[in-house]
N, C-alpha and C positions, 0 to 999 in steps of 0.2 A: 316685523315691525315690531316696536315695542308695544308692549300691554299698554293699554288705556287706564289712566288712573281714574279711580271713582272715588269722591271724597267719602270719609267716613260719615256713617249716618245716614247717606242716601241710597236710594235703589236703583242703579242706573239701568236703563233700558235697553243699552246695547252702547257699544262707542259709535261714533260716526265713522263709517268706513267708507274705503274707497268707490264703491257703488253710488254714494250720495254727491248730488251737488255740493260743491265746497271741499271734498276730497277728502283724504285719510287723515285722521288725527291721530296723534299718540302723544304720551306726555313723557316726561323725561327728555332725555335725547333723542331727537327723531325729527320728522319734519311732516309738514303738512302740503298736500298738493291743492293750490287753488285753483278755482274754476278754470282758468285759463292754462292749467297744467304745470305752472310755476311752483316750484318749491320754497317753502318758507321755514326757516330753522324755529323749533320750539325750543325754548329757554329751558334748562335743565333746573336751574334754581335761579327764580326770578327775583329772589331776595325782598328786601323791604319794600313798601308801598304797593303791595297788591290789591286789588281790588277785586270783588266777587261780581258776576253777571249770570242773570237767567233771562231766557228768551221764551214767556209762556206761549205754547200754541196751543191748537186745537187737538192736536194728538199726542204732542212731544213736548218737552222742554229742553232747551239746548243750555247747558250749563258751563261756566268757565271762572278760573283764577287768572287772572290777567297781570301779568307783571308791570312795572313803572316803564319799562319799554315799548308796551302796548302789545305784547306777544304773549299767546295764551302759554301758561305753564300746564294747565288741565283743561281740557275740553272733551263734554261727553252730554248724551241726552237720556233723558229717562222719560216714561210715559207720563201724559200728563193725568189721566186716570178720571176724565171728564164723565165717565159712566158710572161713577161712584156719587155723583153730584157736585154742584158748585162749592162746597163749604169742603168737601173731601180735597179739589184743587188747592184751595187755600193752605190747607193743613199738609200737602205736599209740598207746596212751595215754601213753606217755611222752614219744613224738614229739610229740603236739597239746600235751602240757603245756609241753613245752620251747619248742614255737612260741609259745604264749601268754606265756610268761614273757619271750620275747625281743622280743616287740611292745608291752611294757609301755612305759610312757614312762620309768621308773626301775624299780629290782630291784622286783618285788613283796615284801610283807610275809609274805605265806603262800599256801599253795594249800589248795584246798578239793575233794576228790575223793570222789564218792558212786556206790554201785554197788548192783546187785540182790542178791537171796538172803541169806545168812546172813554178817552181818558182824561180826567181834570188833574194835570200835571201839577198845577199850583198847589190844590188842596190834597193831594197824593191819593186821588180815589179813582177806582176803576169804575166809571160810571155804568158801563153797558158793555156786555159782550155776548152777544148771541151764542157763539160756537162753545163757550163754556157756562153760560148761565148766570153769570154774575151781574149783579145790579148793586150800585152804590158801596162796594167793598173798599173799606179803609186800607187799602194795602201798605201804604208808607207807613201809618201808624201801628200795624199789626208787625211789620217787619222790623221795625225800629224797637219795638219793644222785646221782640224776640232776640234781634240781634245785638242791641246797642251800640248800633253804626249810624252814620249818616246814609239816609237812603235817597236814591234817585228813582221816581217812578216816571216812565214814559210810554210811548205808543210804539209798537214794534216796527210799523213801517216808517215811522220818522226816525227811529233808533238806526235801523237799516239804512236810510238815505244819508244821515249824518256820516257813518261808518264809510260808506261807499264815496261821500263829496271828500273826505279825509283821506282817504286810500289814494283817490286820484288827484290830490291836491286841488280841490275846486272848493273856492269859497262860496260860489253860488251855482246850485244844481235843481235840476228836478229829477228824483228818482222814482221810476215807476215800475214796480215788481207786477208781473202779468201770469196769474196762475187761477186758482180756482175763483179768485175775486180779483178786483181791480183797484187799486188805490196808489197815492203818490204821496211824495215826502217833500216839501220845498225848504230847501236849505240857502238861507240867506245869511253872508256874512260869517258863515260856519256854524249857523245855528237852524236846528228845524223848527219852523213856524208852526205853532199848535192851532192858532187862530183863537177868535173870543170865546169860542165853546169847545175847543179842543178836538174839533172835527175838521181841521183845514187838510186837504188832500184827498177829499172823496172824488176821485176823477172818475171812478166807475160809475159814479150818479149823475154824471154829464148825460143831458138827453142829446143824443147825437142821430137818432132815427126816430122822430115823432110817430106814436101810434104802433111802434115795432114789438118786439118780443117783450114778454112780461118779465120785469125785475122782481127779485126778491123783496125789495124796497116798497113794492106795491106800484110802481108806476110802470111806463112803457117805454121801449126805446134807449133804456139806458145803455152806456157804454159796456158795462158788465155783462148786460144781459144779450151782448153781441160777441163779445170777444174774450170773455171768461171761459175758464177750460171746458166747463159742463155743455156752456151753450153752443162751445164750437163744436162739439161730439154731437149735440143734438141736431146740428145743421146739418151735418153730413149723414147722420141716420135718416134724418126726414128726406133727403137727396137720394140716398141708395138703398135704405132699408139694412144696412149694417153698422154695428156699434165697432168703433175704433177709438184708441186713444189719441189724443190731439199730437203727440209725438209721431204717431204712424200716419196720421193725416197731413203733418207737414211733409215728411218725407215723400209720401205719394204725390203732393204737390208739387215738389222739387223735382219729380223725375216723370212729370207730364200727364197724372191723371187728371181726366178733366172735372170730373166731380168734385176731387180735392182740391183743385185748382180754383173752382169756382167758390168754395167754401172759404178759402184760404184768401183770395181777393177782396171777397166781402170784409174779413177780418182786418185786412191791411187798412181797407178803405175807412172802416169805423174808427180804428186806432189811429188813421192818420188825422181824421178831424177832431178825434179828442184831444190829441196832441197839440194841433193847430190852435184851438180854444185855450188851451195850459199857456202856450207861447204868448198867446196875443195879452193873457192877463199876466203873465210872470216875467217874461222876457229873460229866460234863464242863460247863464252860461254854457251849460251843457244839459243834454238830457241822458240819463242812465237809465237802461231797461235791463230788468233782471226778472227771474221767476221762470218758470217752465217754458212759458214761451219763446223767451230770449235764448234758450238753449238750442233753439232751431238754427242758430246763426245767420248765415247769410239768405237762408230762406225766407226770414222775417227782415234782416236790416237792408238788404239791396233793394228790395220792392218798396219797403216802406220811406226809404230815403227818397226814392223816385216819385212817390205818388206826394210826399209832402213839398218837394222842389216843384210839381205843376200847381200845387194849390195855394201855396204860402203868399201869392200876392206880394205886397209891400212890407210882408213881416220878415226881418233877418232869421235865417234857421241855424239854430245852435249845432253842435256836433252832437251826433246819435251814438251813443257808446255802449256796449255791453257793461255788465256789471262785473267786478272783480272778486267779490267776496262769497258769492255762491250764497248757500241758506245759512251761513254763518255770519252774515251783515248784522241781523237783529243782536245776536248774544254780543259780538263786537261793538256796537252801538250801544248797547247797556252798559259796557265796561267805560266807552266814553263819557256816558251821563254820570257815571258814579266819578271818574275821574275830575270832570268838569266841576261836579258838585265841590269835592273836596280841595279843588284848588281855589273855589270862590270862598272857603270858609275858613282856610288857614291864613 
């Protein structure tokens, strides 16, 4: 495989390798293996009209230069560096964005940056991120001053939902990544809805089991407190006295382990109730499930579809689909935001 290109001035923490969800990424002439195993050609010379994109996560930043055809020319990740403090993460973001811009074949037309937490997209401010420690950081202004480019600032899950919806050609979709936390993106008429306060899609904090397990938000019985990966692992440990990763619990449930099956059934039940609430409120065209739990495949999808079908009552059930883009959905969504911003301003 061709070596992965790292923009000048950036300190890549390693290429996205074949073991990661989302596949093996190479710059230049090469391929990326998507979550489903299909290969997508990487453009060797994307030409004019490139955008730069960064998805800032708690442990790593995924970074890309994306051509006008929507295909990444360069795609890599580097450490977020949150152990050095929130100001250091801002500095690292500015440096990596400048490095990406310098590595474009011509001046990029825009930049898209997506971050976790509460994001005021209109004001361009990262209001709050527990994972990074940000409070009221004017990221758009800081990036615009550094790069001299139009800057689109968005939320990581909403951007991922936008990318997934467009990849599947869905104008209306509910995207739900299932991992350490649980969130959702509501895509309506091809736009990810932020809500009045920038917190639309906090599906993980719907209370599905009143009085249930304590949630990090301070309440009890939230969906995230039951089906988030740490919660599933804790439930299995409490039942068996053994600590296992969620992927192994899913495997054991599929092969008939009664304790794993008990935990997995509880997960399915709670997730079904959360999704039915979202269906009643949103009536989406499709529901797209991503994240680590969705990688369990039929072990998740078959019983979840069956449970939804027994509880939906008069509600029409939308198709339940696996995500297409793996862990790269956020950075590709950031590229969409940058392109959309540029299209609105020309």
